[in-house]
mmCIF file of the N, C-alpha and C atoms, coordinates in Angstrom:
data_MODEL
# 
_entry.id   MODEL 
# 
loop_
_atom_site.group_PDB 
_atom_site.id 
_atom_site.type_symbol 
_atom_site.label_atom_id 
_atom_site.label_alt_id 
_atom_site.label_comp_id 
_atom_site.label_asym_id 
_atom_site.label_entity_id 
_atom_site.label_seq_id 
_atom_site.pdbx_PDB_ins_code 
_atom_site.Cartn_x 
_atom_site.Cartn_y 
_atom_site.Cartn_z 
_atom_site.occupancy 
_atom_site.B_iso_or_equiv 
_atom_site.pdbx_formal_charge 
_atom_site.auth_seq_id 
_atom_site.auth_comp_id 
_atom_site.auth_asym_id 
_atom_site.auth_atom_id 
_atom_site.pdbx_PDB_model_num 
ATOM 1   N N  . MET A 1 1  ? 204.132 61.089 58.479 1.00 0.00 ? 1  MET A N  1 
ATOM 2   C CA . MET A 1 1  ? 204.070 59.958 57.554 1.00 0.00 ? 1  MET A CA 1 
ATOM 3   C C  . MET A 1 1  ? 205.449 59.742 56.952 1.00 0.00 ? 1  MET A C  1 
ATOM 4   N N  . ASN A 1 2  ? 205.787 58.465 56.752 1.00 0.00 ? 2  ASN A N  1 
ATOM 5   C CA . ASN A 1 2  ? 207.062 58.175 56.121 1.00 0.00 ? 2  ASN A CA 1 
ATOM 6   C C  . ASN A 1 2  ? 206.919 58.171 54.597 1.00 0.00 ? 2  ASN A C  1 
ATOM 7   N N  . ALA A 1 3  ? 208.026 58.000 53.893 1.00 0.00 ? 3  ALA A N  1 
ATOM 8   C CA . ALA A 1 3  ? 208.035 58.107 52.432 1.00 0.00 ? 3  ALA A CA 1 
ATOM 9   C C  . ALA A 1 3  ? 207.161 57.046 51.769 1.00 0.00 ? 3  ALA A C  1 
ATOM 10  N N  . LYS A 1 4  ? 207.165 55.837 52.291 1.00 0.00 ? 4  LYS A N  1 
ATOM 11  C CA . LYS A 1 4  ? 206.374 54.767 51.676 1.00 0.00 ? 4  LYS A CA 1 
ATOM 12  C C  . LYS A 1 4  ? 204.881 55.010 51.886 1.00 0.00 ? 4  LYS A C  1 
ATOM 13  N N  . GLU A 1 5  ? 204.498 55.482 53.072 1.00 0.00 ? 5  GLU A N  1 
ATOM 14  C CA . GLU A 1 5  ? 203.090 55.822 53.316 1.00 0.00 ? 5  GLU A CA 1 
ATOM 15  C C  . GLU A 1 5  ? 202.633 56.934 52.371 1.00 0.00 ? 5  GLU A C  1 
ATOM 16  N N  . THR A 1 6  ? 203.489 57.899 52.149 1.00 0.00 ? 6  THR A N  1 
ATOM 17  C CA . THR A 1 6  ? 203.170 58.982 51.220 1.00 0.00 ? 6  THR A CA 1 
ATOM 18  C C  . THR A 1 6  ? 203.014 58.449 49.805 1.00 0.00 ? 6  THR A C  1 
ATOM 19  N N  . GLU A 1 7  ? 203.889 57.524 49.411 1.00 0.00 ? 7  GLU A N  1 
ATOM 20  C CA . GLU A 1 7  ? 203.790 56.912 48.085 1.00 0.00 ? 7  GLU A CA 1 
ATOM 21  C C  . GLU A 1 7  ? 202.477 56.146 47.929 1.00 0.00 ? 7  GLU A C  1 
ATOM 22  N N  . VAL A 1 8  ? 202.094 55.406 48.955 1.00 0.00 ? 8  VAL A N  1 
ATOM 23  C CA . VAL A 1 8  ? 200.842 54.644 48.919 1.00 0.00 ? 8  VAL A CA 1 
ATOM 24  C C  . VAL A 1 8  ? 199.642 55.593 48.889 1.00 0.00 ? 8  VAL A C  1 
ATOM 25  N N  . LEU A 1 9  ? 199.678 56.647 49.689 1.00 0.00 ? 9  LEU A N  1 
ATOM 26  C CA . LEU A 1 9  ? 198.581 57.610 49.694 1.00 0.00 ? 9  LEU A CA 1 
ATOM 27  C C  . LEU A 1 9  ? 198.444 58.291 48.330 1.00 0.00 ? 9  LEU A C  1 
ATOM 28  N N  . ASN A 1 10 ? 199.554 58.633 47.709 1.00 0.00 ? 10 ASN A N  1 
ATOM 29  C CA . ASN A 1 10 ? 199.504 59.231 46.367 1.00 0.00 ? 10 ASN A CA 1 
ATOM 30  C C  . ASN A 1 10 ? 198.912 58.260 45.355 1.00 0.00 ? 10 ASN A C  1 
ATOM 31  N N  . ALA A 1 11 ? 199.244 56.984 45.469 1.00 0.00 ? 11 ALA A N  1 
ATOM 32  C CA . ALA A 1 11 ? 198.665 55.970 44.587 1.00 0.00 ? 11 ALA A CA 1 
ATOM 33  C C  . ALA A 1 11 ? 197.165 55.835 44.843 1.00 0.00 ? 11 ALA A C  1 
ATOM 34  N N  . CYS A 1 12 ? 196.751 55.947 46.100 1.00 0.00 ? 12 CYS A N  1 
ATOM 35  C CA . CYS A 1 12 ? 195.329 55.900 46.442 1.00 0.00 ? 12 CYS A CA 1 
ATOM 36  C C  . CYS A 1 12 ? 194.586 57.046 45.763 1.00 0.00 ? 12 CYS A C  1 
ATOM 37  N N  . MET A 1 13 ? 195.175 58.228 45.818 1.00 0.00 ? 13 MET A N  1 
ATOM 38  C CA . MET A 1 13 ? 194.551 59.391 45.180 1.00 0.00 ? 13 MET A CA 1 
ATOM 39  C C  . MET A 1 13 ? 194.457 59.198 43.670 1.00 0.00 ? 13 MET A C  1 
ATOM 40  N N  . GLN A 1 14 ? 195.498 58.632 43.095 1.00 0.00 ? 14 GLN A N  1 
ATOM 41  C CA . GLN A 1 14 ? 195.495 58.379 41.652 1.00 0.00 ? 14 GLN A CA 1 
ATOM 42  C C  . GLN A 1 14 ? 194.441 57.337 41.287 1.00 0.00 ? 14 GLN A C  1 
ATOM 43  N N  . ALA A 1 15 ? 194.316 56.293 42.096 1.00 0.00 ? 15 ALA A N  1 
ATOM 44  C CA . ALA A 1 15 ? 193.322 55.242 41.836 1.00 0.00 ? 15 ALA A CA 1 
ATOM 45  C C  . ALA A 1 15 ? 191.903 55.779 41.994 1.00 0.00 ? 15 ALA A C  1 
ATOM 46  N N  . ALA A 1 16 ? 191.705 56.688 42.949 1.00 0.00 ? 16 ALA A N  1 
ATOM 47  C CA . ALA A 1 16 ? 190.367 57.221 43.211 1.00 0.00 ? 16 ALA A CA 1 
ATOM 48  C C  . ALA A 1 16 ? 189.869 58.120 42.083 1.00 0.00 ? 16 ALA A C  1 
ATOM 49  N N  . ILE A 1 17 ? 190.780 58.696 41.321 1.00 0.00 ? 17 ILE A N  1 
ATOM 50  C CA . ILE A 1 17 ? 190.385 59.595 40.230 1.00 0.00 ? 17 ILE A CA 1 
ATOM 51  C C  . ILE A 1 17 ? 189.421 58.911 39.265 1.00 0.00 ? 17 ILE A C  1 
ATOM 52  N N  . SER A 1 18 ? 189.631 57.630 39.017 1.00 0.00 ? 18 SER A N  1 
ATOM 53  C CA . SER A 1 18 ? 188.801 56.914 38.043 1.00 0.00 ? 18 SER A CA 1 
ATOM 54  C C  . SER A 1 18 ? 187.519 56.336 38.644 1.00 0.00 ? 18 SER A C  1 
ATOM 55  N N  . SER A 1 19 ? 187.286 56.543 39.937 1.00 0.00 ? 19 SER A N  1 
ATOM 56  C CA . SER A 1 19 ? 186.069 56.018 40.553 1.00 0.00 ? 19 SER A CA 1 
ATOM 57  C C  . SER A 1 19 ? 184.878 56.911 40.241 1.00 0.00 ? 19 SER A C  1 
ATOM 58  N N  . ASP A 1 20 ? 183.696 56.434 40.594 1.00 0.00 ? 20 ASP A N  1 
ATOM 59  C CA . ASP A 1 20 ? 182.461 57.177 40.341 1.00 0.00 ? 20 ASP A CA 1 
ATOM 60  C C  . ASP A 1 20 ? 182.442 58.544 41.011 1.00 0.00 ? 20 ASP A C  1 
ATOM 61  N N  . ASP A 1 21 ? 182.969 58.614 42.231 1.00 0.00 ? 21 ASP A N  1 
ATOM 62  C CA . ASP A 1 21 ? 182.895 59.864 42.989 1.00 0.00 ? 21 ASP A CA 1 
ATOM 63  C C  . ASP A 1 21 ? 184.245 60.564 43.162 1.00 0.00 ? 21 ASP A C  1 
ATOM 64  N N  . GLY A 1 22 ? 185.321 59.920 42.728 1.00 0.00 ? 22 GLY A N  1 
ATOM 65  C CA . GLY A 1 22 ? 186.639 60.522 42.841 1.00 0.00 ? 22 GLY A CA 1 
ATOM 66  C C  . GLY A 1 22 ? 187.283 60.403 44.209 1.00 0.00 ? 22 GLY A C  1 
ATOM 67  N N  . ASP A 1 23 ? 186.624 59.697 45.136 1.00 0.00 ? 23 ASP A N  1 
ATOM 68  C CA . ASP A 1 23 ? 187.141 59.549 46.496 1.00 0.00 ? 23 ASP A CA 1 
ATOM 69  C C  . ASP A 1 23 ? 187.348 58.095 46.921 1.00 0.00 ? 23 ASP A C  1 
ATOM 70  N N  . THR A 1 24 ? 186.867 57.146 46.145 1.00 0.00 ? 24 THR A N  1 
ATOM 71  C CA . THR A 1 24 ? 186.914 55.743 46.545 1.00 0.00 ? 24 THR A CA 1 
ATOM 72  C C  . THR A 1 24 ? 187.762 54.934 45.567 1.00 0.00 ? 24 THR A C  1 
ATOM 73  N N  . PHE A 1 25 ? 188.242 53.783 46.040 1.00 0.00 ? 25 PHE A N  1 
ATOM 74  C CA . PHE A 1 25 ? 189.056 52.924 45.185 1.00 0.00 ? 25 PHE A CA 1 
ATOM 75  C C  . PHE A 1 25 ? 189.061 51.502 45.734 1.00 0.00 ? 25 PHE A C  1 
ATOM 76  N N  . ILE A 1 26 ? 189.483 50.567 44.882 1.00 0.00 ? 26 ILE A N  1 
ATOM 77  C CA . ILE A 1 26 ? 189.642 49.179 45.309 1.00 0.00 ? 26 ILE A CA 1 
ATOM 78  C C  . ILE A 1 26 ? 191.132 48.864 45.397 1.00 0.00 ? 26 ILE A C  1 
ATOM 79  N N  . ILE A 1 27 ? 191.479 47.938 46.252 1.00 0.00 ? 27 ILE A N  1 
ATOM 80  C CA . ILE A 1 27 ? 192.878 47.578 46.473 1.00 0.00 ? 27 ILE A CA 1 
ATOM 81  C C  . ILE A 1 27 ? 193.547 47.120 45.178 1.00 0.00 ? 27 ILE A C  1 
ATOM 82  N N  . ASP A 1 28 ? 192.839 46.353 44.371 1.00 0.00 ? 28 ASP A N  1 
ATOM 83  C CA . ASP A 1 28 ? 193.435 45.811 43.151 1.00 0.00 ? 28 ASP A CA 1 
ATOM 84  C C  . ASP A 1 28 ? 193.991 46.900 42.237 1.00 0.00 ? 28 ASP A C  1 
ATOM 85  N N  . ASP A 1 29 ? 193.384 48.077 42.240 1.00 0.00 ? 29 ASP A N  1 
ATOM 86  C CA . ASP A 1 29 ? 193.896 49.181 41.421 1.00 0.00 ? 29 ASP A CA 1 
ATOM 87  C C  . ASP A 1 29 ? 195.274 49.635 41.892 1.00 0.00 ? 29 ASP A C  1 
ATOM 88  N N  . LEU A 1 30 ? 195.553 49.488 43.167 1.00 0.00 ? 30 LEU A N  1 
ATOM 89  C CA . LEU A 1 30 ? 196.834 49.932 43.708 1.00 0.00 ? 30 LEU A CA 1 
ATOM 90  C C  . LEU A 1 30 ? 197.985 49.030 43.297 1.00 0.00 ? 30 LEU A C  1 
ATOM 91  N N  . TYR A 1 31 ? 197.713 47.739 43.120 1.00 0.00 ? 31 TYR A N  1 
ATOM 92  C CA . TYR A 1 31 ? 198.784 46.811 42.745 1.00 0.00 ? 31 TYR A CA 1 
ATOM 93  C C  . TYR A 1 31 ? 199.407 47.205 41.414 1.00 0.00 ? 31 TYR A C  1 
ATOM 94  N N  . ASN A 1 32 ? 198.623 47.760 40.514 1.00 0.00 ? 32 ASN A N  1 
ATOM 95  C CA . ASN A 1 32 ? 199.149 48.186 39.227 1.00 0.00 ? 32 ASN A CA 1 
ATOM 96  C C  . ASN A 1 32 ? 199.936 49.493 39.348 1.00 0.00 ? 32 ASN A C  1 
ATOM 97  N N  . LEU A 1 33 ? 199.592 50.320 40.323 1.00 0.00 ? 33 LEU A N  1 
ATOM 98  C CA . LEU A 1 33 ? 200.251 51.609 40.496 1.00 0.00 ? 33 LEU A CA 1 
ATOM 99  C C  . LEU A 1 33 ? 201.536 51.525 41.311 1.00 0.00 ? 33 LEU A C  1 
ATOM 100 N N  . ILE A 1 34 ? 201.643 50.511 42.153 1.00 0.00 ? 34 ILE A N  1 
ATOM 101 C CA . ILE A 1 34 ? 202.843 50.317 42.984 1.00 0.00 ? 34 ILE A CA 1 
ATOM 102 C C  . ILE A 1 34 ? 203.325 48.879 42.797 1.00 0.00 ? 34 ILE A C  1 
ATOM 103 N N  . PRO A 1 35 ? 203.954 48.570 41.683 1.00 0.00 ? 35 PRO A N  1 
ATOM 104 C CA . PRO A 1 35 ? 204.317 47.180 41.391 1.00 0.00 ? 35 PRO A CA 1 
ATOM 105 C C  . PRO A 1 35 ? 205.424 46.610 42.288 1.00 0.00 ? 35 PRO A C  1 
ATOM 106 N N  . ASP A 1 36 ? 206.180 47.449 42.978 1.00 0.00 ? 36 ASP A N  1 
ATOM 107 C CA . ASP A 1 36 ? 207.298 46.959 43.781 1.00 0.00 ? 36 ASP A CA 1 
ATOM 108 C C  . ASP A 1 36 ? 206.931 46.679 45.238 1.00 0.00 ? 36 ASP A C  1 
ATOM 109 N N  . ILE A 1 37 ? 205.645 46.561 45.534 1.00 0.00 ? 37 ILE A N  1 
ATOM 110 C CA . ILE A 1 37 ? 205.204 46.321 46.905 1.00 0.00 ? 37 ILE A CA 1 
ATOM 111 C C  . ILE A 1 37 ? 204.392 45.026 46.955 1.00 0.00 ? 37 ILE A C  1 
ATOM 112 N N  . THR A 1 38 ? 204.563 44.255 48.016 1.00 0.00 ? 38 THR A N  1 
ATOM 113 C CA . THR A 1 38 ? 203.802 43.015 48.154 1.00 0.00 ? 38 THR A CA 1 
ATOM 114 C C  . THR A 1 38 ? 202.387 43.342 48.637 1.00 0.00 ? 38 THR A C  1 
ATOM 115 N N  . LYS A 1 39 ? 201.500 42.398 48.436 1.00 0.00 ? 39 LYS A N  1 
ATOM 116 C CA . LYS A 1 39 ? 200.111 42.602 48.867 1.00 0.00 ? 39 LYS A CA 1 
ATOM 117 C C  . LYS A 1 39 ? 200.025 42.794 50.376 1.00 0.00 ? 39 LYS A C  1 
ATOM 118 N N  . ASN A 1 40 ? 200.772 42.001 51.123 1.00 0.00 ? 40 ASN A N  1 
ATOM 119 C CA . ASN A 1 40 ? 200.733 42.116 52.586 1.00 0.00 ? 40 ASN A CA 1 
ATOM 120 C C  . ASN A 1 40 ? 201.287 43.456 53.053 1.00 0.00 ? 40 ASN A C  1 
ATOM 121 N N  . SER A 1 41 ? 202.365 43.918 52.428 1.00 0.00 ? 41 SER A N  1 
ATOM 122 C CA . SER A 1 41 ? 202.926 45.216 52.795 1.00 0.00 ? 41 SER A CA 1 
ATOM 123 C C  . SER A 1 41 ? 201.937 46.329 52.481 1.00 0.00 ? 41 SER A C  1 
ATOM 124 N N  . LEU A 1 42 ? 201.302 46.239 51.320 1.00 0.00 ? 42 LEU A N  1 
ATOM 125 C CA . LEU A 1 42 ? 200.327 47.253 50.927 1.00 0.00 ? 42 LEU A CA 1 
ATOM 126 C C  . LEU A 1 42 ? 199.182 47.308 51.928 1.00 0.00 ? 42 LEU A C  1 
ATOM 127 N N  . LYS A 1 43 ? 198.686 46.158 52.334 1.00 0.00 ? 43 LYS A N  1 
ATOM 128 C CA . LYS A 1 43 ? 197.600 46.125 53.319 1.00 0.00 ? 43 LYS A CA 1 
ATOM 129 C C  . LYS A 1 43 ? 198.041 46.763 54.633 1.00 0.00 ? 43 LYS A C  1 
ATOM 130 N N  . GLY A 1 44 ? 199.289 46.551 55.012 1.00 0.00 ? 44 GLY A N  1 
ATOM 131 C CA . GLY A 1 44 ? 199.817 47.164 56.228 1.00 0.00 ? 44 GLY A CA 1 
ATOM 132 C C  . GLY A 1 44 ? 199.860 48.679 56.123 1.00 0.00 ? 44 GLY A C  1 
ATOM 133 N N  . TYR A 1 45 ? 200.323 49.185 54.984 1.00 0.00 ? 45 TYR A N  1 
ATOM 134 C CA . TYR A 1 45 ? 200.369 50.635 54.785 1.00 0.00 ? 45 TYR A CA 1 
ATOM 135 C C  . TYR A 1 45 ? 198.965 51.228 54.753 1.00 0.00 ? 45 TYR A C  1 
ATOM 136 N N  . LEU A 1 46 ? 198.035 50.540 54.124 1.00 0.00 ? 46 LEU A N  1 
ATOM 137 C CA . LEU A 1 46 ? 196.650 51.020 54.102 1.00 0.00 ? 46 LEU A CA 1 
ATOM 138 C C  . LEU A 1 46 ? 196.077 51.084 55.515 1.00 0.00 ? 46 LEU A C  1 
ATOM 139 N N  . SER A 1 47 ? 196.383 50.085 56.321 1.00 0.00 ? 47 SER A N  1 
ATOM 140 C CA . SER A 1 47 ? 195.926 50.073 57.711 1.00 0.00 ? 47 SER A CA 1 
ATOM 141 C C  . SER A 1 47 ? 196.511 51.255 58.481 1.00 0.00 ? 47 SER A C  1 
ATOM 142 N N  . GLN A 1 48 ? 197.779 51.550 58.250 1.00 0.00 ? 48 GLN A N  1 
ATOM 143 C CA . GLN A 1 48 ? 198.411 52.694 58.907 1.00 0.00 ? 48 GLN A CA 1 
ATOM 144 C C  . GLN A 1 48 ? 197.755 54.003 58.477 1.00 0.00 ? 48 GLN A C  1 
ATOM 145 N N  . LEU A 1 49 ? 197.410 54.098 57.202 1.00 0.00 ? 49 LEU A N  1 
ATOM 146 C CA . LEU A 1 49 ? 196.758 55.305 56.700 1.00 0.00 ? 49 LEU A CA 1 
ATOM 147 C C  . LEU A 1 49 ? 195.354 55.475 57.279 1.00 0.00 ? 49 LEU A C  1 
ATOM 148 N N  . VAL A 1 50 ? 194.669 54.359 57.535 1.00 0.00 ? 50 VAL A N  1 
ATOM 149 C CA . VAL A 1 50 ? 193.361 54.420 58.202 1.00 0.00 ? 50 VAL A CA 1 
ATOM 150 C C  . VAL A 1 50 ? 193.551 54.929 59.634 1.00 0.00 ? 50 VAL A C  1 
ATOM 151 N N  . GLN A 1 51 ? 194.546 54.387 60.330 1.00 0.00 ? 51 GLN A N  1 
ATOM 152 C CA . GLN A 1 51 ? 194.812 54.802 61.708 1.00 0.00 ? 51 GLN A CA 1 
ATOM 153 C C  . GLN A 1 51 ? 195.185 56.275 61.795 1.00 0.00 ? 51 GLN A C  1 
ATOM 154 N N  . LYS A 1 52 ? 195.850 56.788 60.770 1.00 0.00 ? 52 LYS A N  1 
ATOM 155 C CA . LYS A 1 52 ? 196.281 58.183 60.759 1.00 0.00 ? 52 LYS A CA 1 
ATOM 156 C C  . LYS A 1 52 ? 195.212 59.125 60.225 1.00 0.00 ? 52 LYS A C  1 
ATOM 157 N N  . GLY A 1 53 ? 194.042 58.574 59.896 1.00 0.00 ? 53 GLY A N  1 
ATOM 158 C CA . GLY A 1 53 ? 192.919 59.409 59.482 1.00 0.00 ? 53 GLY A CA 1 
ATOM 159 C C  . GLY A 1 53 ? 192.983 59.888 58.038 1.00 0.00 ? 53 GLY A C  1 
ATOM 160 N N  . LYS A 1 54 ? 193.750 59.210 57.207 1.00 0.00 ? 54 LYS A N  1 
ATOM 161 C CA . LYS A 1 54 ? 193.853 59.593 55.794 1.00 0.00 ? 54 LYS A CA 1 
ATOM 162 C C  . LYS A 1 54 ? 192.865 58.833 54.919 1.00 0.00 ? 54 LYS A C  1 
ATOM 163 N N  . LEU A 1 55 ? 192.455 57.637 55.375 1.00 0.00 ? 55 LEU A N  1 
ATOM 164 C CA . LEU A 1 55 ? 191.527 56.779 54.638 1.00 0.00 ? 55 LEU A CA 1 
ATOM 165 C C  . LEU A 1 55 ? 190.457 56.250 55.571 1.00 0.00 ? 55 LEU A C  1 
ATOM 166 N N  . ASP A 1 56 ? 189.324 55.885 55.006 1.00 0.00 ? 56 ASP A N  1 
ATOM 167 C CA . ASP A 1 56 ? 188.281 55.131 55.708 1.00 0.00 ? 56 ASP A CA 1 
ATOM 168 C C  . ASP A 1 56 ? 188.163 53.780 55.038 1.00 0.00 ? 56 ASP A C  1 
ATOM 169 N N  . LYS A 1 57 ? 188.070 52.712 55.829 1.00 0.00 ? 57 LYS A N  1 
ATOM 170 C CA . LYS A 1 57 ? 187.845 51.371 55.304 1.00 0.00 ? 57 LYS A CA 1 
ATOM 171 C C  . LYS A 1 57 ? 186.349 51.216 55.098 1.00 0.00 ? 57 LYS A C  1 
ATOM 172 N N  . LEU A 1 58 ? 185.945 50.842 53.897 1.00 0.00 ? 58 LEU A N  1 
ATOM 173 C CA . LEU A 1 58 ? 184.525 50.678 53.578 1.00 0.00 ? 58 LEU A CA 1 
ATOM 174 C C  . LEU A 1 58 ? 184.122 49.218 53.699 1.00 0.00 ? 58 LEU A C  1 
ATOM 175 N N  . GLU A 1 59 ? 182.940 48.976 54.163 1.00 0.00 ? 59 GLU A N  1 
ATOM 176 C CA . GLU A 1 59 ? 182.405 47.623 54.323 1.00 0.00 ? 59 GLU A CA 1 
ATOM 177 C C  . GLU A 1 59 ? 181.119 47.493 53.514 1.00 0.00 ? 59 GLU A C  1 
ATOM 178 N N  . GLY A 1 60 ? 180.916 46.355 52.907 1.00 0.00 ? 60 GLY A N  1 
ATOM 179 C CA . GLY A 1 60 ? 179.656 46.056 52.252 1.00 0.00 ? 60 GLY A CA 1 
ATOM 180 C C  . GLY A 1 60 ? 179.392 46.800 50.961 1.00 0.00 ? 60 GLY A C  1 
ATOM 181 N N  . CYS A 1 61 ? 180.419 47.253 50.284 1.00 0.00 ? 61 CYS A N  1 
ATOM 182 C CA . CYS A 1 61 ? 180.217 47.903 48.997 1.00 0.00 ? 61 CYS A CA 1 
ATOM 183 C C  . CYS A 1 61 ? 181.337 47.498 48.038 1.00 0.00 ? 61 CYS A C  1 
ATOM 184 N N  . TYR A 1 62 ? 181.248 47.921 46.813 1.00 0.00 ? 62 TYR A N  1 
ATOM 185 C CA . TYR A 1 62 ? 182.231 47.549 45.794 1.00 0.00 ? 62 TYR A CA 1 
ATOM 186 C C  . TYR A 1 62 ? 183.625 48.074 46.131 1.00 0.00 ? 62 TYR A C  1 
ATOM 187 N N  . TYR A 1 63 ? 183.702 49.309 46.596 1.00 0.00 ? 63 TYR A N  1 
ATOM 188 C CA . TYR A 1 63 ? 184.993 49.923 46.887 1.00 0.00 ? 63 TYR A CA 1 
ATOM 189 C C  . TYR A 1 63 ? 185.504 49.498 48.254 1.00 0.00 ? 63 TYR A C  1 
ATOM 190 N N  . ASP A 1 64 ? 186.841 49.461 48.392 1.00 0.00 ? 64 ASP A N  1 
ATOM 191 C CA . ASP A 1 64 ? 187.463 49.031 49.649 1.00 0.00 ? 64 ASP A CA 1 
ATOM 192 C C  . ASP A 1 64 ? 187.783 50.186 50.589 1.00 0.00 ? 64 ASP A C  1 
ATOM 193 N N  . PHE A 1 65 ? 188.167 51.334 50.027 1.00 0.00 ? 65 PHE A N  1 
ATOM 194 C CA . PHE A 1 65 ? 188.590 52.471 50.843 1.00 0.00 ? 65 PHE A CA 1 
ATOM 195 C C  . PHE A 1 65 ? 188.075 53.772 50.270 1.00 0.00 ? 65 PHE A C  1 
ATOM 196 N N  . MET A 1 66 ? 188.031 54.799 51.124 1.00 0.00 ? 66 MET A N  1 
ATOM 197 C CA . MET A 1 66 ? 187.649 56.146 50.715 1.00 0.00 ? 66 MET A CA 1 
ATOM 198 C C  . MET A 1 66 ? 188.671 57.128 51.258 1.00 0.00 ? 66 MET A C  1 
ATOM 199 N N  . LEU A 1 67 ? 189.061 58.073 50.446 1.00 0.00 ? 67 LEU A N  1 
ATOM 200 C CA . LEU A 1 67 ? 189.952 59.139 50.887 1.00 0.00 ? 67 LEU A CA 1 
ATOM 201 C C  . LEU A 1 67 ? 189.204 60.074 51.831 1.00 0.00 ? 67 LEU A C  1 
ATOM 202 N N  . ILE A 1 68 ? 189.902 60.572 52.833 1.00 0.00 ? 68 ILE A N  1 
ATOM 203 C CA . ILE A 1 68 ? 189.292 61.534 53.759 1.00 0.00 ? 68 ILE A CA 1 
ATOM 204 C C  . ILE A 1 68 ? 189.828 62.912 53.418 1.00 0.00 ? 68 ILE A C  1 
# 
C-alpha cells in the first residue's frame, strides 16, 4: 500500500470507531477526516482498498463500507 492508501485506511478506522459496531462507516465521515482530498480521489482510494481486501463495500444499508 502507498502512503495515501494508508492515510485513507487510517481515516476509515477512525470513522468506524463511532459506528454501532466499530467496523462500519459512511463516506461522508471521511471527508471531514481527510479535508485535502477530493471526493473522486477518495472514492478511487476506497476502491483500491476494497481490491486489496482491506474493506468490503456494503449494499442496501446505512453504512457504505466495512473494515476487514
